[in-house]
C-alpha positions as CSV (number, residue, x, y, z in Angstrom):
1,M,0.0,0.0,0.0
2,G,1.3,3.5,-0.9
3,S,0.6,5.4,2.3
4,N,2.4,4.8,5.6
5,I,-0.3,3.5,7.8
6,R,-0.2,3.5,11.6
7,I,-0.7,0.1,13.2
8,L,-1.2,-0.4,17.0
9,I,-0.2,-3.9,18.0
10,L,-1.3,-5.5,21.3
11,E,1.2,-8.4,21.8
12,D,3.5,-9.7,24.6
13,V,5.6,-12.1,22.6
14,P,8.5,-10.4,20.7
15,L,8.9,-13.2,18.1
16,D,5.2,-13.1,17.2
17,L,5.5,-9.4,16.8
18,E,8.4,-9.8,14.4
19,L,6.6,-12.5,12.4
20,M,3.5,-10.2,12.1
21,E,5.6,-7.2,10.9
22,A,7.5,-9.4,8.5
23,E,4.3,-10.7,6.9
24,L,3.0,-7.2,6.5
25,R,6.2,-6.0,4.8
26,R,6.1,-9.1,2.5
27,D,2.6,-8.1,1.5
28,G,3.9,-4.6,0.4
29,I,2.3,-2.7,3.3
30,N,4.1,0.5,4.3
31,F,3.5,1.0,8.0
32,Q,4.6,2.4,11.3
33,S,3.9,0.1,14.2
34,H,3.6,0.7,17.9
35,C,3.5,-2.3,20.3
36,V,1.9,-2.3,23.8
37,E,1.1,-4.9,26.4
38,E,-0.8,-3.1,29.3
39,E,-4.2,-1.4,29.3
40,E,-2.9,1.9,30.4
41,E,-0.3,2.3,27.6
42,Y,-2.9,0.8,25.2
43,R,-5.4,3.6,26.1
44,K,-2.7,6.2,25.8
45,S,-1.5,5.0,22.4
46,I,-5.0,5.1,21.0
47,T,-5.3,8.7,21.8
48,E,-1.7,9.8,21.0
49,F,-0.6,7.4,18.3
50,Q,-4.0,7.5,16.6
51,P,-3.7,4.2,14.8
52,D,-5.3,3.5,11.4
53,I,-5.8,-0.2,12.5
54,I,-5.4,-2.3,15.6
55,L,-4.0,-5.8,15.8
56,A,-4.6,-7.6,19.1
57,D,-3.7,-10.9,20.7
58,H,-6.6,-12.6,22.4
59,S,-4.8,-13.3,25.7
60,L,-2.0,-11.4,27.5
61,P,-0.7,-11.8,31.0
62,H,-2.2,-8.5,32.3
63,F,-4.7,-7.6,29.6
64,D,-6.9,-9.3,27.0
65,G,-8.1,-8.7,23.4
66,I,-11.8,-8.6,24.2
67,S,-11.4,-5.7,26.7
68,A,-9.1,-4.0,24.1
69,M,-11.8,-4.3,21.5
70,Y,-14.4,-2.7,23.8
71,I,-12.0,0.1,24.7
72,A,-11.3,0.8,21.0
73,Q,-15.0,0.9,20.2
74,E,-15.5,3.4,23.0
75,I,-12.6,5.7,22.0
76,T,-12.2,5.2,18.3
77,P,-15.2,3.3,16.9
78,E,-14.2,3.8,13.2
79,T,-10.8,2.1,13.6
80,P,-10.7,-1.5,12.3
81,F,-9.9,-4.1,15.0
82,I,-8.4,-7.5,14.0
83,F,-7.7,-10.4,16.4
84,V,-4.3,-12.1,15.8
85,S,-4.2,-15.1,18.1
86,G,-2.8,-18.5,18.5
87,Q,-5.7,-19.8,20.5
88,M,-9.1,-18.8,19.2
89,G,-11.9,-21.2,18.4
90,E,-14.2,-20.7,15.4
91,E,-17.3,-20.2,17.6
92,F,-15.5,-17.6,19.7
93,A,-14.2,-15.8,16.6
94,V,-17.7,-15.6,15.1
95,E,-19.0,-14.2,18.4
96,M,-16.3,-11.5,18.3
97,L,-17.2,-10.6,14.8
98,K,-20.8,-10.2,15.9
99,K,-19.6,-7.9,18.7
100,G,-17.7,-5.6,16.4
101,A,-14.3,-7.2,15.5
102,T,-13.4,-6.5,11.9
103,D,-11.6,-9.9,11.3
104,Y,-9.5,-12.5,13.0
105,V,-6.2,-14.2,11.9
106,L,-4.6,-17.3,13.5
107,K,-0.9,-17.0,14.3
108,H,-0.1,-20.3,12.6
109,N,-1.6,-18.8,9.4
110,L,-0.1,-15.3,9.3
111,S,0.1,-15.4,5.5
112,K,-3.5,-14.1,5.6
113,L,-2.6,-11.1,7.8
114,G,-1.7,-8.8,4.9
115,H,-4.8,-9.5,3.0
116,S,-7.0,-9.1,6.1
117,V,-5.3,-5.7,6.9
118,K,-5.8,-4.4,3.4
119,R,-9.4,-5.4,3.2
120,A,-10.1,-3.9,6.6
121,L,-8.6,-0.6,5.7
122,K,-10.4,-0.5,2.4
123,E,-13.7,-1.3,4.0
124,S,-13.0,1.3,6.7
125,E,-12.3,4.0,4.1
126,E,-15.4,3.1,2.2
127,H,-17.5,3.2,5.3
128,L,-16.0,6.5,6.3
129,N,-16.6,8.0,2.9
130,K,-20.2,6.8,3.0
131,K,-20.7,8.2,6.4
132,R,-19.3,11.6,5.4
133,A,-21.5,11.6,2.3
134,E,-24.5,10.8,4.5
135,E,-23.6,13.5,6.9
136,R,-23.3,16.0,4.0
137,L,-26.6,14.8,2.6
138,A,-28.2,15.2,6.0
139,R,-26.9,18.7,6.4
140,S,-28.0,19.6,2.9
141,E,-31.5,18.2,3.5
142,K,-31.7,20.0,6.8
143,K,-30.7,23.3,5.1
144,Y,-33.1,22.6,2.2
145,R,-35.9,21.9,4.8
146,A,-35.2,25.2,6.6
147,L,-35.2,27.2,3.3
148,F,-38.4,25.3,2.3
149,E,-40.3,26.0,5.5
150,L,-39.1,29.6,6.0
151,S,-39.4,30.7,2.4
152,P,-41.8,33.7,2.0
153,D,-42.8,32.2,-1.3
154,Y,-45.4,29.4,-1.7
155,M,-43.7,26.1,-2.3
156,M,-45.1,22.8,-3.3
157,V,-43.5,19.5,-4.4
158,L,-45.3,17.1,-6.7
159,D,-44.5,13.5,-7.7
160,P,-44.1,12.8,-11.4
161,D,-47.8,11.9,-11.7
162,G,-48.9,15.3,-10.3
163,H,-49.8,14.4,-6.7
164,V,-48.7,16.6,-3.9
165,L,-45.8,15.3,-1.8
166,D,-45.3,18.4,0.4
167,I,-46.1,22.1,0.9
168,N,-44.4,24.7,3.0
169,H,-45.7,26.7,5.9
170,R,-46.4,29.8,3.9
171,L,-48.7,28.0,1.5
172,E,-50.4,26.2,4.3
173,E,-51.0,29.4,6.3
174,D,-52.2,31.6,3.4
175,S,-54.4,29.0,1.8
176,G,-56.1,28.0,5.0
177,I,-55.6,24.3,4.0
178,S,-53.6,22.0,6.2
179,R,-50.5,20.1,4.9
180,E,-52.3,16.8,5.6
181,D,-55.2,17.9,3.4
182,F,-52.9,18.9,0.6
183,V,-50.6,15.9,0.6
184,G,-51.8,13.2,-1.9
185,K,-54.2,15.5,-3.8
186,D,-54.1,15.8,-7.5
187,A,-52.5,19.1,-8.6
188,N,-55.2,19.4,-11.4
189,E,-57.9,19.3,-8.8
190,I,-56.1,22.0,-6.7
191,A,-55.7,24.1,-9.9
192,R,-59.4,23.9,-10.7
193,D,-60.2,25.0,-7.1
194,F,-57.9,28.0,-7.1
195,V,-57.6,29.2,-10.7
196,G,-60.6,27.8,-12.5
197,D,-60.3,27.5,-16.3
198,Q,-57.1,29.7,-16.7
199,F,-55.5,26.6,-18.4
200,N,-56.9,25.9,-21.8
201,N,-57.0,22.1,-21.3
202,G,-57.6,22.3,-17.6
203,E,-54.6,20.1,-16.8
204,I,-51.8,21.9,-14.9
205,T,-49.6,18.8,-14.9
206,D,-49.6,18.8,-18.7
207,Y,-48.5,22.4,-18.7
208,L,-45.7,21.6,-16.2
209,R,-44.4,18.8,-18.3
210,N,-44.5,20.7,-21.6
211,H,-43.4,24.2,-20.6
212,T,-40.4,25.6,-18.8
213,E,-41.2,29.3,-18.7
214,P,-42.8,30.9,-15.6
215,M,-46.6,31.4,-15.7
216,E,-48.8,34.0,-14.1
217,I,-52.1,33.1,-12.5
218,K,-54.9,35.2,-10.9
219,I,-56.6,34.0,-7.7
220,E,-59.6,35.5,-6.1
221,G,-59.0,36.1,-2.4
222,H,-60.9,37.6,0.5
223,G,-59.6,41.1,-0.3
224,G,-59.9,40.8,-4.1
225,F,-57.8,39.3,-6.8
226,E,-54.2,38.3,-6.2
227,Y,-51.5,37.6,-8.8
228,I,-49.1,34.7,-8.4
229,E,-46.0,34.2,-10.5
230,V,-45.3,30.5,-10.7
231,H,-41.9,28.9,-11.4
232,H,-41.3,25.1,-11.7
233,A,-38.4,22.8,-12.2
234,P,-37.9,19.0,-12.1
235,I,-35.9,17.4,-9.3
236,V,-33.6,14.8,-10.8
237,K,-32.1,11.9,-9.0
238,E,-29.9,9.3,-10.7
239,G,-30.9,10.8,-14.1
240,K,-34.6,10.4,-13.6
241,I,-37.3,13.0,-12.6
242,F,-38.7,11.9,-9.2
243,A,-40.4,15.1,-8.3
244,I,-41.4,18.6,-9.5
245,Q,-40.7,21.7,-7.4
246,I,-43.2,24.5,-7.7
247,I,-42.5,28.0,-6.4
248,G,-45.2,30.6,-6.3
249,R,-44.5,34.3,-5.6
250,N,-47.2,36.7,-4.7
251,I,-46.7,39.6,-7.2
252,T,-49.9,41.5,-6.4
253,K,-48.1,44.6,-5.2
254,R,-45.8,44.6,-8.2
255,K,-48.8,44.0,-10.5
256,T,-50.7,46.8,-8.9
257,A,-47.7,49.1,-9.2
258,E,-47.3,48.1,-12.9
259,N,-51.0,48.8,-13.6
260,A,-50.8,52.1,-11.7
261,L,-47.8,53.1,-13.8
262,I,-49.5,52.2,-17.0
263,E,-52.6,54.2,-15.9
264,S,-50.3,57.1,-14.9
265,K,-48.6,57.0,-18.3
266,K,-52.0,57.1,-20.0
267,R,-53.1,60.0,-17.9
268,L,-49.8,61.8,-18.6
269,H,-50.3,61.2,-22.3
270,D,-53.8,62.6,-22.1
271,V,-52.6,65.7,-20.2
272,N,-49.7,66.2,-22.6
273,T,-52.1,65.9,-25.6
274,Y,-54.5,68.4,-23.9
275,L,-51.6,70.9,-23.2
276,E,-50.3,70.5,-26.7
277,A,-53.7,71.3,-28.1
278,I,-53.9,74.4,-25.9
279,I,-50.4,75.5,-26.8
280,N,-51.0,75.0,-30.5
281,A,-54.3,76.8,-30.4
282,S,-53.1,79.7,-28.3
283,P,-53.0,83.2,-30.0
284,F,-49.9,84.0,-27.9
285,A,-46.4,83.0,-28.9
286,I,-45.2,80.4,-26.4
287,V,-41.5,79.6,-26.1
288,D,-39.4,77.6,-23.6
289,L,-35.7,78.6,-23.1
290,H,-32.5,77.1,-21.7
291,L,-30.9,78.8,-18.8
292,D,-28.6,80.6,-21.2
293,G,-31.5,82.0,-23.2
294,R,-31.4,79.6,-26.2
295,V,-34.7,78.2,-27.5
296,K,-35.1,74.7,-26.0
297,S,-38.0,72.8,-27.6
298,L,-41.2,74.8,-27.7
299,W,-42.0,77.3,-30.5
300,N,-45.7,77.1,-31.1
301,P,-47.6,78.1,-34.4
302,A,-48.4,81.5,-32.9
303,A,-44.7,82.2,-32.5
304,E,-44.1,81.2,-36.1
305,N,-46.9,83.6,-37.2
306,I,-45.9,86.5,-35.0
307,F,-42.1,86.4,-35.5
308,G,-41.9,84.7,-39.0
309,W,-39.4,82.0,-38.1
310,K,-40.2,78.3,-38.3
311,R,-39.6,76.1,-35.3
312,M,-36.6,74.2,-36.8
313,E,-34.9,77.5,-37.6
314,V,-34.7,78.6,-34.0
315,L,-34.2,75.5,-31.9
316,G,-30.9,75.7,-29.9
317,K,-30.3,79.3,-30.9
318,P,-30.8,82.6,-29.1
319,L,-34.1,84.4,-29.7
320,P,-33.8,85.8,-33.2
321,F,-36.2,88.7,-32.9
322,L,-34.3,90.8,-30.4
323,N,-33.0,94.2,-31.6
324,D,-29.4,94.8,-30.8
325,N,-30.2,97.7,-28.5
326,K,-32.6,95.4,-26.5
327,G,-29.8,92.9,-25.5
328,T,-29.2,94.4,-22.1
329,M,-32.9,94.7,-21.3
330,Y,-33.3,91.0,-22.3
331,E,-30.4,89.9,-20.1
332,N,-31.9,91.8,-17.2
333,I,-35.2,90.0,-17.8
334,M,-33.5,86.6,-17.8
335,H,-31.6,87.4,-14.7
336,N,-34.7,88.3,-12.8
337,V,-36.7,85.3,-13.9
338,L,-33.7,83.0,-13.0
339,S,-33.9,84.5,-9.6
340,G,-37.4,83.2,-9.3
341,E,-39.5,86.2,-10.4
342,F,-42.7,85.9,-12.4
343,K,-43.3,88.8,-14.9
344,S,-46.4,89.4,-16.9
345,D,-46.2,93.1,-18.1
346,L,-43.0,93.4,-19.9
347,E,-43.3,95.5,-23.1
348,L,-40.6,94.4,-25.6
349,E,-39.8,95.8,-29.1
350,C,-39.0,93.0,-31.5
351,A,-37.9,92.5,-35.1
352,R,-39.8,90.1,-37.3
353,N,-38.0,87.8,-39.8
354,D,-39.0,90.2,-42.7
355,G,-37.5,93.2,-40.8
356,E,-40.8,94.7,-39.6
357,Q,-40.6,96.2,-36.1
358,I,-43.4,95.0,-33.7
359,Y,-44.3,95.5,-30.1
360,T,-45.1,92.6,-27.8
361,M,-46.2,92.1,-24.3
362,M,-43.9,89.5,-22.7
363,A,-44.6,87.3,-19.7
364,T,-42.0,85.0,-18.1
365,A,-41.9,82.3,-15.4
366,P,-39.2,79.9,-14.2
367,L,-39.6,76.2,-15.0
368,L,-38.8,74.0,-11.9
369,N,-37.9,70.4,-11.8
370,V,-39.0,67.8,-9.2
371,D,-36.2,69.0,-6.9
372,N,-37.6,72.6,-7.1
373,N,-34.5,73.8,-9.0
374,I,-34.9,76.1,-12.0
375,Q,-34.2,74.1,-15.2
376,G,-35.4,76.6,-17.8
377,V,-37.7,79.6,-18.6
378,M,-41.2,79.8,-20.1
379,A,-42.0,82.9,-22.0
380,T,-45.1,84.1,-23.8
381,F,-45.5,87.0,-26.3
382,A,-48.6,88.9,-27.3
383,D,-48.5,91.1,-30.4
384,I,-49.7,94.5,-29.3
């Protein structure tokens, strides 16, 4: 064997010890041995030497193999224990195997010792690996159970035929139906009770088998309709589906918010349409300006008629109708409105696109954003 195993040997005859070690070496076993005869040093060696396997004679002057086996089972129950004795009847050997001994080898047949040790270590390793795997599985199942029970979502497990195997506490609590009443029921029957004819063929199990995407169902509750988003996935074991996991999330609040947003957008669209109609029908020129005085986006039909420039000709540019000698006056107006003032009686001389001089009554107001900060200026002009 490749690794250097630790062997604790309970033996009081030096020659027998040498023969045992020789057989182990002859069988290709790399080992480090430690031999004891008394109970006290045997107990100490189990703790400090930490053997991978124990070989024990049946009978010693001040100690015995049976007691040694029971001590090993108490301190290190996973360690293989093999009796190596010159005096051991078959019935006694069988009895020891029943009580927990791994194997027994007679001293007059030590050629079997190497094979017995190898087999015992292999079985011990397989048993330990299996135990660790079972412990990991137990921890995983415990964690899954905790997540299953404490989940805020509705959870249900079906067998491949569509019968309920389990539900979590949240589903039991909100449905008002006990776990015992759920378990064993046909999922199609449950679906008909809760969602009626929302499935075209009425068979939810067919849907689960043939679709992978989430589905949305509507359930009528005590306080009105509730919307549930349902996800499902097969649980596979050894390459076969042995259950179907269903997770339902209550999305009523999200759905309500989405519907409210849609309704809000519709109302906003209606308001914008209404305002646009008012602006376009207004006899006053209506213009919105950047903070630096350039035309932003609004230049209504009245502005085109009064001043003679089309909307696309003025967007992003300073107001084109200001006389050169009115620049300072306009700057003062912008300064005042950006300070938060509202003006409605400003007489302003302007030049049309064709050169004609006209007089207008100008009104201004700051445009505020949601944070109440000025983001632009609204101006109206009446041809007087």
